[in-house]
C-alpha positions in Angstrom: -70.9 -101.2 78.2 -68.3 -103.5 80.3 -68.1 -102.8 83.7 -66.2 -104.1 86.4 -65.2 -103.6 91.0 -61.5 -104.4 91.3 -59.8 -103.9 94.8 -56.7 -102.3 95.1 -55.2 -102.0 98.5 -58.5 -101.4 99.6 -60.0 -99.1 97.6 -63.2 -100.6 95.4 -62.0 -99.3 91.9 -64.7 -99.1 88.6 -64.2 -99.4 85.6 -66.8 -98.7 82.6 -66.1 -98.2 79.4 -64.3 -99.8 76.2 -61.8 -98.1 74.0 -57.8 -97.9 74.0 -57.5 -95.2 76.4 -57.8 -95.1 80.4 -59.4 -92.0 81.8 -58.8 -92.0 85.8 -61.3 -89.8 87.3 -60.4 -88.5 90.8 -62.9 -86.3 93.3 -62.7 -83.1 95.4 -64.0 -82.1 98.7 -66.7 -83.2 99.9 -67.8 -85.5 96.7 -67.7 -89.6 96.3 -67.1 -91.0 92.6 -70.6 -90.2 91.8 -69.4 -86.9 90.8 -68.5 -88.4 87.8 -71.4 -90.2 86.9 -72.7 -87.9 84.2 -69.3 -88.1 83.0 -68.7 -91.7 82.7 -71.7 -92.2 80.7 -70.5 -89.4 77.8 -66.9 -91.3 77.3 -67.4 -94.9 78.2 -68.5 -95.0 74.4 -65.2 -94.5 73.4 -62.5 -94.7 76.3 -61.9 -96.9 79.5 -63.2 -94.9 82.6 -61.4 -95.8 85.8 -62.7 -94.2 89.1 -62.9 -94.3 93.1 -63.8 -92.7 96.2 -60.7 -91.3 97.5 -59.2 -92.8 100.7 -60.7 -90.8 103.6 -62.8 -89.5 101.7 -66.4 -92.6 102.5 -69.0 -91.5 104.1 -68.5 -94.0 106.7 -66.6 -93.1 109.5 -63.9 -94.6 110.6 -64.3 -96.3 106.9 -60.5 -95.4 106.1 -57.5 -94.3 107.9 -56.8 -90.7 106.6 -54.0 -90.6 104.4 -50.7 -88.5 104.5 -49.8 -86.8 100.8 -47.2 -90.2 100.4 -49.9 -92.2 100.8 -52.6 -91.4 99.3 -50.1 -91.1 95.8 -48.6 -94.8 96.9 -52.6 -95.1 96.4 -53.3 -93.9 93.3 -50.3 -95.2 91.4 -51.1 -99.1 92.9 -54.7 -98.2 91.2 -52.9 -97.0 87.7 -50.8 -100.1 87.6 -53.5 -102.2 88.3 -56.0 -101.1 85.7 -53.1 -99.9 83.4 -49.7 -101.6 83.7 -48.7 -101.3 79.9 -49.9 -97.6 79.4 -49.4 -94.1 81.3 -53.4 -92.8 81.9 -55.6 -89.4 81.2 -56.1 -87.9 84.7 -59.4 -86.1 84.9 -59.3 -84.0 88.1 -61.7 -81.8 90.4 -61.1 -79.8 93.7 -58.8 -82.1 95.9 -58.6 -84.4 92.9 -57.0 -82.0 91.1 -53.9 -81.1 93.7 -53.2 -85.2 94.7 -53.4 -85.7 90.6 -50.9 -83.2 90.3 -48.4 -84.5 92.7 -49.1 -88.2 91.3 -48.2 -86.7 88.4 -45.0 -84.8 89.9 -43.5 -87.5 90.8 -44.7 -90.2 88.6 -44.7 -88.4 84.7 -43.9 -91.8 83.0 -47.3 -92.8 84.2 -49.5 -90.0 83.3 -50.4 -89.3 79.3 -52.2 -86.1 79.2 -54.4 -84.2 82.8 -57.9 -82.7 82.9 -58.1 -80.5 85.5 -61.3 -79.1 86.2 -61.6 -75.8 88.5 -57.9 -76.0 90.3 -54.8 -74.9 89.0 -51.6 -73.9 90.3 -52.5 -73.5 93.4 -49.4 -73.3 95.5 -47.4 -70.7 92.9 -46.3 -67.3 94.1 -48.6 -66.4 91.3 -51.8 -67.8 92.4 -51.7 -66.0 96.2 -50.6 -62.6 94.6 -53.5 -63.2 92.1 -55.6 -62.8 94.8 -57.0 -59.6 96.7 -56.9 -58.7 100.4 -60.9 -60.1 100.5 -60.3 -63.0 98.6 -57.6 -64.6 100.9 -59.8 -63.6 103.7 -62.3 -65.8 102.1 -60.4 -68.3 101.1 -58.8 -68.5 104.8 -62.3 -68.3 106.5 -63.9 -71.6 104.5 -61.2 -74.1 105.1 -60.4 -72.6 108.5 -63.7 -73.9 109.2 -63.7 -76.7 107.5 -60.5 -77.6 109.1 -61.7 -77.2 112.4 -64.9 -78.9 111.8 -62.2 -81.9 111.7 -60.4 -81.5 115.1 -63.7 -80.9 116.9 -65.2 -84.0 115.2 -62.1 -85.9 115.7 -61.3 -84.8 119.4 -64.7 -83.4 120.5 -68.3 -84.2 118.8 -69.0 -85.5 115.5 -72.1 -84.9 115.6 -71.2 -80.7 116.1 -68.8 -81.3 113.2 -71.1 -83.1 110.8 -73.5 -80.3 111.5 -70.3 -77.6 110.9 -69.7 -79.1 107.5 -72.6 -79.2 106.4 -73.2 -75.5 106.8 -70.5 -75.0 105.0 -71.4 -77.2 102.3 -74.8 -75.4 102.0 -73.3 -71.4 101.7 -71.0 -72.9 98.9 -74.0 -74.4 97.2 -72.5 -78.1 97.3 -74.4 -80.6 95.4 -73.8 -83.3 97.3 -77.0 -84.1 100.3 -76.3 -83.7 103.5 -76.8 -86.8 104.3 -73.9 -87.8 102.7 -71.4 -85.2 104.5 -68.9 -85.9 106.6 -67.2 -84.3 109.3 -63.7 -86.7 107.9 -63.8 -85.0 105.3 -62.4 -82.1 105.9 -59.2 -83.9 106.2 -57.4 -82.2 103.3 -58.4 -78.8 105.2 -56.8 -79.9 108.5 -53.6 -81.5 106.5 -53.1 -77.5 104.9 -54.1 -75.3 108.2 -53.2 -77.9 110.8 -50.3 -80.0 109.7 -52.5 -83.2 109.4 -50.7 -86.3 108.9 -47.2 -84.0 107.8 -49.1 -81.5 106.3 -49.7 -80.7 102.9 -46.3 -80.7 100.9 -47.0 -80.7 97.3 -44.6 -79.9 94.9 -44.7 -77.3 92.3 -47.8 -77.4 89.7 -45.4 -78.0 86.4 -46.8 -80.9 84.7 -44.7 -82.5 81.6 -48.0 -83.7 79.8 -50.3 -82.0 78.0 -53.2 -80.1 79.9 -57.0 -78.8 79.3 -57.9 -76.7 81.7 -62.0 -76.0 82.3 -63.2 -73.9 85.6 -66.1 -71.7 85.8 -65.6 -68.3 85.9 -68.4 -67.7 87.7 -67.6 -67.7 91.6 -66.6 -65.2 94.2 -61.9 -66.0 92.8 -60.6 -68.4 90.4 -58.4 -71.0 91.7 -55.6 -70.6 89.2 -53.3 -67.4 88.2 -53.5 -65.7 84.7 -50.2 -67.1 84.1 -51.2 -70.3 84.3 -54.4 -69.7 81.4 -52.2 -68.5 79.5 -49.1 -70.1 79.7 -51.7 -73.2 78.4 -53.2 -71.4 75.7 -49.6 -70.6 74.2 -48.3 -74.0 74.1 -48.9 -76.8 72.0 -50.4 -79.1 73.1 -52.2 -77.8 75.9 -55.6 -75.3 76.1 -57.7 -73.4 79.2 -61.5 -73.2 78.6 -63.8 -70.7 80.6 -67.6 -71.9 81.4 -70.5 -69.8 82.7 -70.9 -71.7 85.6 -69.6 -72.5 89.5 -66.8 -74.9 91.1 -68.5 -77.8 90.2 -68.5 -77.3 86.2 -69.3 -81.2 85.4 -72.4 -80.6 87.1 -73.4 -77.2 86.5 -72.6 -77.4 82.8 -72.1 -81.0 81.1 -73.4 -80.7 77.8 -70.7 -77.8 77.5 -68.0 -79.7 79.4 -68.0 -83.1 78.5 -68.2 -81.2 74.4 -65.1 -79.9 75.6 -63.7 -83.3 76.2 -64.5 -85.5 73.9 -63.0 -83.0 71.1 -59.5 -82.4 73.4 -59.4 -85.9 73.8 -60.3 -86.9 70.5 -57.5 -84.5 68.7 -55.0 -85.9 71.2 -55.7 -89.4 69.4 -55.0 -87.9 66.0 -52.2 -86.2 66.8 -51.0 -89.7 68.5 -52.0 -91.3 65.0 -50.5 -88.7 62.9 -46.8 -89.1 64.5 
């Protein structure tokens, strides 16, 4: 299959596969573009797959400065304009990739044709917060504050200690990333959220105007979406929401089921386009 690498504003962008539609894949914490290896294999025969390691998530300390939300969105928009200047793209998002990808779609809806979101839904809606029990809210605060604190310790006190804290939490959460690839610098989104790093995490309400496929793991201490989010998608003409019997890393825990859902939904989008 066709494969190439290009540089866009200092970001290495991988382009693999072929097809009339471009799918831009954005990962989350504490991953890199490698989390999509299997998904690229599943899609590349019929879709042009584009992926990158998000700014700030590189494993080399100091490799890239921590971006603001505005800078992250600007970088992602530059990638879209470079790889698909004439057509909007489909976003394939996971974890923090969802949060930054949603913001991109809210600010530049003309550049996003559809969204496939994995395990993070309406994270900043009042309905989501209301859906969590007190115990679940404490769980969210505990792991996020731990990672935010690890970032602060790494930045101002001791990087080795911060790395060990990060690896401890990743192990506790059963993250599939090898420990030697985890660095405290990857925790910057949590420091943005809790400590206001680089202007904080100021994002728009998640209300996509394009079709959305939402796939989530149901074997978790809590969901990252409100019941209303799932109901709204299932009731919409072009949207869908599916639960799989797995945890947070849906594309790794249930790859065959996830890729089957993804391919079927994308094919349905193509059929609807051709019939119009």
